[in-house]
N, C-alpha and C positions, 0 to 999 in steps of 0.2 A: 606864504601859510598862513592864516590866523591862526591862531591857539586857539584861540573863542568864541564861537556865535556871537551877536550882535545878541540877540536874545538872551544870550548869556551876562550883556554885558547892561541889559538890561535890569535885568531877576536883584544880578551883583547894587548896580545903582539904588535898586527901588530896599536895598533892606541898608547903605548903611545909611536911605533918610526915613528910616526906620529906626536906625538904631541912634541920629541925631531927634526923631522927637521924642527920646525914650519909648515906641512901644514893639521894640524890641527883644524878645526874650531867647532865652537859653534854654540849651534842653532838660533845662528842673528848676527853669518859669525863672529863671532870674535876668535880673536888665542886664543887656549889653553893655556895656559903660568905649572899651577895646574898637579900632577902625578898623582892628583885620581879625578879631572876630569877625565885625555888624562881616567885612567883605566874605569869609570863611565860610559863615551863615548862608549869604549868595552863591555864592558856588556850589553851598550842598542841597538849595535844594533847582539851581541847573541842573545838575550832575539827573534827583529821584525824577524831574519835566522831561528826560532824552536826550536835552541838548548840549550841544560840542566843548566836550569842558574836557581838559586832564583829567586823569585820573589818577590819586588822590599820593602824592609824596611822603612816604614813607619815615620816618627819620632813624638815620643808624639806632639799633637800643641797645643801654649797653648792659651787656653778660656779665652772668654772677658766677661765681666765679665759685665751683663746688671744695663744700664744707668737709677741713682738716679731718678726722675720723680721730677722738684719740683711743 
């Protein structure tokens, strides 16, 4: 069973092309330099269009210890 639809992979491919060309921008408007970041943006765009892409993986967040009362 395929994890991603073909059209989702086209979105990723176009995002990587835009990154190589230098026209792909991140959320704050800065140019994207990383290949991994370009792939993530392509997958995000595919999700917004409603294409078959697995949900985002959430990393294990580090829990902060409560401070000791003095």
